[in-house]
C-alpha positions, 0 to 999 in steps of 0.5 A: 374303420372301427368295426373292421379293426375289432374284428380283426383283432377278435380273428387273431384271438381266435387263431391263437392257441391258448396255454392249455393247448399248448402243454396238450400237445408238448405232453403228446409230443413227449409220450411219443418220444419216450415210446419211441426213443429207446427203440431207435437208441437200441436200433443205433447201438444194433446196428453198431454191433452189427457192423463190429460183428461183421469186421470180427469176422471177416479179420478171423477169416483174414487170419486163419487163410493166411495161417494156412497159406504161411503153415500149409496146414489149417489152425485146426489141424496145428492144434491137433498136432501142438495146441500149447503155444497156438494162441499166442501165436496167432494174436502175437504174429497174424494180429498185428498191435493185439495186446495181450490183457491177462496171463491166464484165461479165467482170472484169478479165484474168490473166496469160494475157489470160483473163477473169476472173470476177467470182467462180467459176461452176462447171458443174452437177456442179462441174466449173471452166471458163475464162473466156477471150476465145473465145466459141466453145469449149463451156467458155470463155465467160461467157454473160452478159458485156455487162453489169456485174453487178447486186445486187437488193434480194432477193439476186440477181445478174443479168447481162446478154447484151444484144447487139442481138436480130435480127428474128426472135430472142429476147432478150436472154438474162439470167443470174441467180445466184437467192442471189447469191453464195453457194455452190453457184455452179452453172448449173443449181442456183442459175445460170439463164439467162432471156429476153425475149420480143416480148410482154413476158414473160421464159421459161426458157431451153431453152423450146420456144416460144422463136424462133430460139434457136440465134441468140439472140444478135447474130451467134450469137457465143454461139449454142452455149450457146443450145439446147433439149432434156434433151440440154442439162441434164446433171447428169454432163458438164464442158461447160457449154452441157450446163447452159443449158436447165435453168431450163425444167425446173427452172421445171416441176419435172421431171426432164430425162431420167426420167419420174415424177421431179422437177428438185429432189430428184430431179435435183439429188439425183444431183449431190453438193455437193463 
């Protein structure tokens, strides 16, 4: 009997984990978590931004269609005739509950005479860019800078580039930060460009159906930003003009450069939240 009890006790000892084994197991779990958690967190953030993007796009089209129904002309046609108060009219009459955040589009000037943004907006890869008066440089202009910043009831920040639109042009252009001033505040992540069309709709910048997109702003003053093609939605460059067509790929949820990959998980997954 004594021998049987001794053997039973010995078996229990042999089945137990040692402290070293427990620590090794916990270490492995920690490494796996460290490798997978950032990806999971980013996917969750991107899912939230995708939802906000779709909501913003839907609201823009509702506004465009309502304006067309009320005025019997599109926002684009109204912009050709007179654009002085168009953005104010749209935001006050068609975005119920919207709040005007600034009196101007570009804010105040710094010591060197450059305009400062109302808040910091970066390129897709996280690079800061200048907001100088010169509108011709690749990183020197706020793309939408002709209206105050507005905060919608759904939490998006909207800014218009409401320069007069030519007879054969699409516009005005509207820039939207789909989750307001919250991070990441980057082109192609939460900050996107759209354009009003003559048929009373809003299309994402980069849509190949847009007309004369190269001169969408009056006199082509910011025409270098309004381009079509996957080479204008890149996640590894510091040039904001290479981030301006991302709304098109975000809406279709397709990777700009890789077949079979999507935008919100695969393409943005290649970018770090630094």
